[in-house]
C-alpha positions as a printed NumPy array, in Angstrom:
array([[  4.291,  53.009,  60.542],
       [  2.228,  55.841,  59.06 ],
       [  5.267,  58.085,  59.265],
       [  7.298,  55.592,  57.201],
       [  4.591,  55.537,  54.511],
       [  4.587,  59.339,  54.489],
       [  8.366,  59.484,  54.025],
       [  8.244,  56.887,  51.245],
       [  5.498,  58.784,  49.424],
       [  7.398,  62.059,  49.819],
       [ 10.59 ,  60.416,  48.536],
       [  8.726,  59.012,  45.534],
       [  7.295,  62.425,  44.662],
       [ 10.715,  64.073,  44.986],
       [ 12.303,  61.349,  42.835],
       [  9.664,  61.71 ,  40.104],
       [ 10.012,  65.505,  40.163],
       [ 13.803,  65.226,  39.947],
       [ 13.861,  62.852,  36.975],
       [ 11.02 ,  64.65 ,  35.188],
       [ 12.892,  67.949,  35.536],
       [ 16.301,  66.453,  34.741],
       [ 15.146,  64.8  ,  31.543],
       [ 12.795,  67.57 ,  30.418],
       [ 13.752,  68.96 ,  27.03 ],
       [ 12.724,  72.009,  25.038],
       [ 12.703,  72.407,  21.29 ],
       [ 11.64 ,  75.033,  18.807],
       [  8.196,  74.205,  17.532],
       [  4.718,  75.466,  16.799],
       [  1.055,  74.987,  17.566],
       [ -1.924,  75.59 ,  15.283],
       [ -4.739,  77.349,  17.119],
       [ -7.892,  78.467,  15.29 ],
       [ -6.021,  78.143,  11.966],
       [ -3.259,  80.461,  13.256],
       [  0.285,  79.075,  13.554],
       [  2.115,  80.231,  16.689],
       [  5.859,  79.654,  17.039],
       [  7.816,  79.121,  20.231],
       [  9.123,  76.305,  22.433],
       [  7.625,  72.899,  23.173],
       [  8.516,  71.015,  26.344],
       [  8.697,  67.224,  26.443],
       [ 10.602,  64.516,  28.275],
       [ 12.624,  61.307,  27.919],
       [ 11.406,  60.112,  31.327],
       [  8.477,  57.716,  31.729],
       [  6.793,  58.432,  35.08 ],
       [  4.956,  55.106,  35.176],
       [  7.926,  52.812,  34.53 ],
       [ 10.587,  55.197,  35.942],
       [ 12.543,  54.451,  32.764],
       [ 14.497,  56.685,  30.419],
       [ 13.92 ,  56.631,  26.652],
       [ 17.466,  56.473,  25.271],
       [ 16.795,  56.827,  21.554],
       [ 13.966,  59.278,  21.057],
       [ 11.454,  60.752,  23.473],
       [  8.498,  59.626,  25.564],
       [  5.533,  60.441,  23.322],
       [  2.807,  58.86 ,  25.451],
       [  1.686,  62.071,  27.172],
       [  1.834,  64.03 ,  23.901],
       [ -1.277,  62.206,  22.732],
       [ -3.401,  64.067,  25.279],
       [ -1.474,  67.26 ,  26.172],
       [  1.438,  69.459,  25.121],
       [  3.269,  72.253,  26.95 ],
       [  4.02 ,  75.254,  24.746],
       [  5.503,  78.718,  25.292],
       [  5.128,  81.294,  22.547],
       [  8.194,  83.278,  21.466],
       [  8.729,  86.098,  23.987],
       [  6.233,  84.388,  26.282],
       [  6.874,  84.182,  30.029],
       [  5.763,  80.651,  30.842],
       [  4.7  ,  77.34 ,  29.384],
       [  0.991,  76.622,  29.038],
       [ -0.735,  73.256,  28.706],
       [ -2.841,  72.585,  25.609],
       [ -5.132,  69.624,  24.99 ],
       [ -6.662,  68.306,  21.739],
       [ -9.736,  70.392,  22.55 ],
       [ -7.641,  73.585,  22.584],
       [ -5.515,  73.395,  19.428],
       [ -5.572,  71.76 ,  15.989],
       [ -1.972,  70.535,  15.775],
       [  1.608,  70.964,  16.963],
       [  5.076,  69.971,  15.825],
       [  8.763,  70.108,  16.702],
       [ 12.107,  68.474,  15.853],
       [ 14.29 ,  66.415,  18.168],
       [ 17.666,  65.104,  16.941],
       [ 16.718,  65.565,  13.281],
       [ 13.437,  63.659,  13.762],
       [ 10.301,  65.639,  13.053],
       [  7.317,  65.062,  15.339],
       [  3.9  ,  66.197,  14.168],
       [  0.639,  65.671,  16.076],
       [ -2.861,  66.542,  14.871],
       [ -6.083,  66.702,  16.901],
       [ -8.835,  64.267,  15.874],
       [-12.224,  63.322,  17.28 ],
       [-12.024,  59.563,  17.906],
       [-15.065,  57.334,  18.227],
       [-14.936,  54.965,  21.218],
       [-17.058,  52.096,  22.525],
       [-17.599,  53.737,  25.886],
       [-20.918,  53.077,  27.628],
       [-20.815,  56.686,  28.815],
       [-22.465,  58.849,  26.152],
       [-20.174,  61.848,  26.726],
       [-17.067,  59.683,  26.182],
       [-18.133,  58.083,  22.888],
       [-16.366,  60.877,  21.027],
       [-12.981,  61.724,  22.497],
       [-10.37 ,  64.079,  21.106],
       [ -6.784,  62.85 ,  20.894],
       [ -3.514,  64.049,  19.394],
       [ -2.488,  61.492,  16.759],
       [  1.158,  61.355,  15.672],
       [  1.979,  61.414,  11.97 ],
       [  3.598,  58.037,  11.322],
       [  4.   ,  57.994,   7.537],
       [  2.964,  60.052,   4.507],
       [  2.592,  59.164,   0.856],
       [  0.728,  61.028,  -1.917],
       [ -2.328,  62.563,  -0.209],
       [ -2.566,  59.823,   2.443],
       [ -1.383,  60.159,   6.046],
       [ -0.857,  57.27 ,   8.447],
       [ -1.365,  58.378,  12.067],
       [ -0.593,  56.582,  15.316],
       [ -2.199,  56.762,  18.739],
       [ -0.646,  55.303,  21.886],
       [ -3.111,  54.038,  24.471],
       [ -2.506,  52.68 ,  27.958],
       [ -4.795,  49.767,  28.72 ],
       [ -5.247,  47.291,  31.56 ],
       [ -3.098,  44.179,  31.656],
       [ -5.581,  41.389,  32.407],
       [ -2.728,  38.966,  33.072],
       [ -1.406,  41.062,  35.94 ],
       [ -1.35 ,  39.196,  39.244],
       [ -0.823,  41.477,  42.241],
       [ -0.066,  38.473,  44.482],
       [  2.92 ,  37.538,  42.327],
       [  5.949,  39.286,  43.801],
       [  7.805,  39.114,  40.479],
       [  5.333,  41.557,  38.902],
       [  6.2  ,  45.26 ,  38.865],
       [  3.541,  47.841,  39.709],
       [  3.737,  49.399,  36.234],
       [  2.892,  46.032,  34.651],
       [ -0.749,  46.578,  35.642],
       [ -1.066,  48.413,  32.333],
       [  0.765,  48.546,  29.012],
       [  0.846,  50.798,  25.965],
       [ -0.935,  49.729,  22.811],
       [ -0.608,  51.455,  19.409],
       [ -3.612,  52.113,  17.185],
       [ -3.207,  53.188,  13.555],
       [ -5.425,  55.421,  11.41 ],
       [ -5.47 ,  56.419,   7.744],
       [ -6.416,  59.972,   6.848],
       [ -6.939,  62.046,   3.738],
       [ -8.754,  65.301,   3.11 ],
       [-11.276,  63.548,   0.84 ],
       [-11.928,  60.361,   2.818],
       [-11.414,  61.516,   6.391],
       [-10.111,  59.339,   9.241],
       [-10.404,  55.534,   9.363],
       [ -9.137,  53.242,  12.102],
       [ -7.033,  50.342,  10.833],
       [ -9.028,  47.369,  12.071],
       [-11.208,  44.65 ,  10.679],
       [-14.834,  45.732,  10.663],
       [-18.101,  45.27 ,   8.796],
       [-17.259,  48.337,   6.714],
       [-13.661,  47.436,   5.861],
       [-12.493,  43.849,   6.104],
       [ -9.088,  43.668,   4.399],
       [ -6.053,  45.796,   3.716],
       [ -6.963,  45.928,   0.009],
       [-10.441,  47.219,   0.762],
       [ -9.202,  50.016,   2.995],
       [ -6.61 ,  51.057,   0.394],
       [ -9.254,  51.001,  -2.332],
       [-11.345,  53.287,  -0.145],
       [ -8.386,  55.716,  -0.119],
       [ -8.16 ,  55.561,  -3.942],
       [ -4.85 ,  53.727,  -4.276],
       [ -4.354,  52.462,  -7.827],
       [ -5.574,  48.957,  -8.687],
       [ -2.293,  48.316, -10.541],
       [ -0.525,  48.462,  -7.195],
       [ -3.205,  46.666,  -5.171],
       [ -3.031,  43.491,  -7.297],
       [  0.509,  42.987,  -5.961],
       [ -0.729,  42.677,  -2.366],
       [ -1.21 ,  39.177,  -0.999],
       [ -4.708,  38.169,   0.108],
       [ -3.25 ,  37.048,   3.436],
       [ -1.569,  40.389,   4.124],
       [ -2.322,  41.537,   7.677],
       [ -3.723,  44.983,   8.475],
       [ -0.813,  45.423,  10.898],
       [  1.485,  45.647,   7.863],
       [ -0.163,  48.853,   6.65 ],
       [  2.99 ,  50.955,   7.009],
       [  5.104,  48.439,   5.063],
       [  2.486,  48.441,   2.298],
       [  2.466,  52.253,   2.178],
       [  6.278,  52.3  ,   2.   ],
       [  6.113,  49.901,  -0.943],
       [  3.427,  52.086,  -2.516],
       [  5.71 ,  55.116,  -2.241],
       [  8.508,  53.201,  -3.999],
       [  6.045,  52.082,  -6.666],
       [  4.987,  55.703,  -7.305],
       [  8.636,  56.761,  -7.56 ],
       [  9.31 ,  54.048, -10.154],
       [  6.328,  55.278, -12.188],
       [  7.733,  58.807, -12.178],
       [ 11.148,  57.589, -13.326],
       [  9.564,  55.614, -16.187],
       [  7.47 ,  58.591, -17.281],
       [ 10.525,  60.877, -17.402],
       [ 12.465,  58.328, -19.517],
       [  9.736,  58.056, -22.138]])
């Protein structure tokens, strides 16, 4: 019986190694370390180890929020970097540009050392001097029932996106209702978006629609530029 478990575990490890290697990709990219930009290759994958699934359109970005493998031009081997090691990194896959920046994120952990945790946040949208960043967290699925045979092992957890606004003047703010910021208008006012645009936003607009609002803001700015050039 123990031998069967050993063979199954060995087979699982070999399978994971095979798919991870088979779907590993390399792209020209860069890292920013101590304000210096280093160019080389970044390694990433389309394979999700937890679900054993393949990302068809795009790449699996989950691991890139806490580590990246980079090899400098003329370097011999890839090296792992965490958000504590570098400031940012970026690369292009199939004409899509991926950019990640290291931030110190405040958490609600009861452990004092874990209340500030560094993560790579992915640039999700940019307009004017405002950046919208995205984090991808894996959290426990409280509805998971291990006694239910229809559940898959990877359903014990699921990924959950968290969004942040950032600017050089106002810093980083998590997009969530809080005592400091209660509505989407208030958070956009904090980031100095024009009142002429903000009056168009519905009072019932959800914070989850932040990207849609920023896309509309970008169109609004473009229309202002066109009007100014026609005067």
